C-alpha positions in Angstrom: 100.4 89.7 97.6 98.7 91.1 95.7 95.3 92.3 97.2 93.6 92.8 93.9 92.7 96.8 94.7 93.6 98.1 91.4 91.1 100.2 90.5 89.2 100.7 93.4 88.3 103.9 95.1 88.8 104.1 98.0 87.8 107.2 101.2 90.1 107.5 104.5 88.9 109.9 107.2 91.3 111.6 109.6 93.4 110.7 106.6 96.1 113.2 106.8 98.2 111.8 110.0 99.7 108.4 111.9 97.5 105.2 111.2 95.2 107.3 108.5 98.2 108.9 106.4 99.6 104.9 106.0 96.8 103.5 105.1 96.2 105.9 102.3 99.7 105.3 101.2 99.2 101.2 101.6 95.8 100.8 99.8 97.6 103.5 96.8 100.3 102.0 96.5 97.7 98.4 96.1 96.6 100.4 92.8 93.5 102.2 94.6 92.2 105.3 93.9 92.1 107.4 97.6 90.7 110.5 99.0 91.9 111.9 102.1 89.6 113.9 104.0 90.1 115.5 107.3 90.0 119.1 108.9 92.9 119.6 111.9 95.4 118.2 109.5 94.5 119.5 106.1 97.5 120.1 104.7 99.1 117.9 106.1 96.0 115.2 103.9 97.5 116.9 100.6 101.0 116.6 101.3 99.8 113.1 101.2 98.4 113.0 98.3 101.0 115.0 96.6 103.5 112.7 97.4 101.1 109.7 95.9 101.0 111.6 93.2 104.7 112.1 92.7 105.0 108.4 92.9 101.9 107.5 89.8 99.5 107.4 92.2 95.6 109.0 92.3 94.7 110.9 95.3 92.7 113.8 96.0 92.3 115.9 99.8 88.7 117.5 101.1 88.6 118.9 103.9 85.6 118.1 106.0 84.4 118.3 109.4 83.7 114.2 109.5 81.1 115.0 112.8 78.9 116.7 109.7 76.6 114.1 108.5 76.0 117.0 105.0 79.5 117.3 104.6 79.9 113.4 104.9 76.4 112.8 102.0 79.1 116.0 100.2 82.3 114.2 100.4 80.7 111.4 98.5 79.3 113.1 95.4 82.2 114.6 94.8 85.0 111.6 95.5 82.0 109.6 93.5 82.0 112.1 90.8 86.1 112.4 90.9 86.2 109.3 90.5 83.8 107.7 89.5 83.1 105.2 91.3 83.2 103.5 95.4 84.4 101.0 97.0 86.0 101.5 100.2 85.7 103.8 103.9 87.8 103.6 106.7 87.0 105.5 108.3 89.8 106.2 110.5 89.2 109.7 112.1 89.9 109.9 115.9 90.9 112.7 119.0 91.6 112.2 122.0 90.9 114.4 125.5 92.1 112.2 128.7 90.5 113.5 132.6 89.4 111.3 135.0 85.2 111.3 134.7 86.0 113.9 138.7 87.4 116.7 136.0 86.5 115.5 132.1 83.9 117.8 131.1 80.7 118.1 129.0 82.5 119.4 125.9 86.0 116.9 126.5 82.9 114.3 126.3 81.2 115.6 123.2 83.9 116.6 121.5 85.4 112.8 121.5 81.8 110.9 120.9 81.7 113.8 118.0 84.6 113.0 116.2 84.9 108.9 116.8 81.3 107.2 116.6 79.3 109.9 115.1 82.0 110.3 113.0 82.0 106.8 111.9 78.2 106.8 111.8 78.6 109.3 110.1 80.6 108.1 106.4 79.1 104.7 107.2 75.9 106.3 106.4 76.5 108.5 103.5 79.0 104.9 101.3 76.3 102.8 102.6 73.6 103.1 99.6 76.4 103.3 97.1 77.7 100.6 97.9 74.4 98.5 99.2 73.9 99.6 95.0 76.4 97.6 93.8 76.9 94.7 96.0 79.8 95.0 96.5 82.4 97.2 99.2 84.7 97.7 102.6 84.4 99.4 105.2 86.9 98.8 108.1 86.2 100.6 111.0 88.6 102.1 113.4 88.2 101.0 117.5 91.1 100.5 119.9 92.1 97.8 122.5 90.8 100.2 124.9 86.9 100.2 123.4 87.2 96.3 124.5 89.0 96.8 128.1 88.4 100.0 129.0 91.2 102.4 130.0 91.8 104.9 133.2 91.4 108.6 131.9 89.3 107.2 128.5 86.3 107.0 129.5 85.4 109.0 127.1 87.8 107.9 124.5 86.6 104.1 125.3 83.5 104.8 125.8 83.6 106.1 122.0 85.7 103.0 120.4 83.0 100.4 121.6 80.7 101.9 120.3 82.7 102.0 117.4 82.7 98.7 117.8 79.6 97.8 118.0 78.0 100.1 115.4 80.8 97.9 113.0 78.6 94.4 114.3 75.5 95.4 113.8 76.7 96.9 109.7 78.3 93.5 109.2 74.2 92.7 109.6 72.8 94.6 108.1 74.9 95.3 104.9 75.9 91.2 104.6 73.1 90.8 102.4 74.1 92.9 99.5 78.1 91.8 99.3 79.6 94.1 102.0 81.6 93.6 105.3 82.0 95.4 107.8 85.3 95.3 109.7 87.3 97.0 112.9 90.3 97.3 113.6 91.6 98.0 117.3 95.2 98.6 117.6 97.3 98.7 120.9 99.4 101.9 121.3 101.0 102.8 117.9 103.6 105.5 117.3 101.8 108.2 116.4 101.4 112.2 116.4 98.4 112.1 118.9 101.1 109.8 120.6 104.0 111.5 120.6 103.1 113.2 124.0 102.5 110.3 126.2 104.8 110.9 128.8 108.0 108.0 129.2 106.2 105.8 131.2 103.9 105.3 129.4 104.4 103.8 126.5 107.4 102.2 128.2 103.9 100.3 129.7 102.3 99.5 126.7 105.9 98.2 126.1 105.3 95.1 128.6 101.9 95.3 128.1 102.6 94.3 124.8 104.2 89.9 124.1 106.4 91.7 121.5 107.9 94.2 123.7 106.4 96.7 121.1 104.5 99.3 119.9 103.1 99.2 116.6 104.1 101.9 113.9 101.5 103.2 111.1 102.3 100.5 108.6 101.0 97.7 110.5 98.1 99.0 111.2 98.1 100.2 107.6 98.9 96.3 106.2 96.4 94.6 109.0 93.0 97.3 107.5 94.7 96.7 103.5 93.9 92.7 104.1 90.3 93.9 105.2 90.1 95.8 102.5 91.2 92.6 100.0 89.4 90.2 98.6 91.6 87.2 100.3 89.7 88.6 103.8 85.9 88.0 102.0 84.1 85.6 104.0 84.8 87.4 107.3 82.3 90.4 108.5 81.5 91.4 111.9 85.2 91.4 113.2 87.6 93.6 115.5 91.3 91.9 113.6 93.6 93.6 117.5 96.9 95.3 116.2 98.4 95.2 119.2 101.4 92.6 119.9 99.2 91.2 121.7 99.1 94.6 124.1 95.1 93.0 125.1 95.8 89.1 125.3 
């Protein structure tokens, strides 16, 4: 199916690894010009961009702290100058610093909220004027089923993702009159670098929870993101799409 994304420009935060890298590759395969924003994995983001260009696509990598609001605005200006347009934001960047609440430090709380929630806010805020002015655009945020159900040992992560969901619904209302859709993808456990260090029993438990009996690959999430970015999803906004294989029903 042709998703009608050819020639559009997509900005993906956290684009160096895992879901973000898969989203960048998928959108590039659909004909998008992509900009991968990352800090901790900037070398990986550059490698993904190089691979996309080697296949004939258009890609750039930008080093930026996603929780820095001023840097987000600079990033959007840079992408606009380079590609001449802005169409899509995939606010994917996220970190986890797990601990039970009585052992969680203030630094662990702040880092997760800064990257996962403030970072989402920063890039949504930075791209909103351009999308409103052209009366078209797509924003897809990345939450988690743990933002819907909570998770033992993840007070900071679950709270940040619940905040992303609420932010998504609010922005859908604020930007809808300008023809901009804002949706959220909530994955279950995904096989990425971030989850690679999880104990085997945690992965096994997730498989047992899932109706499909497996954990997701990054490409499973990327395909859902691409759909929400496309004209096929033109009448979908403010929704939370779970991509969890039935892990949380």
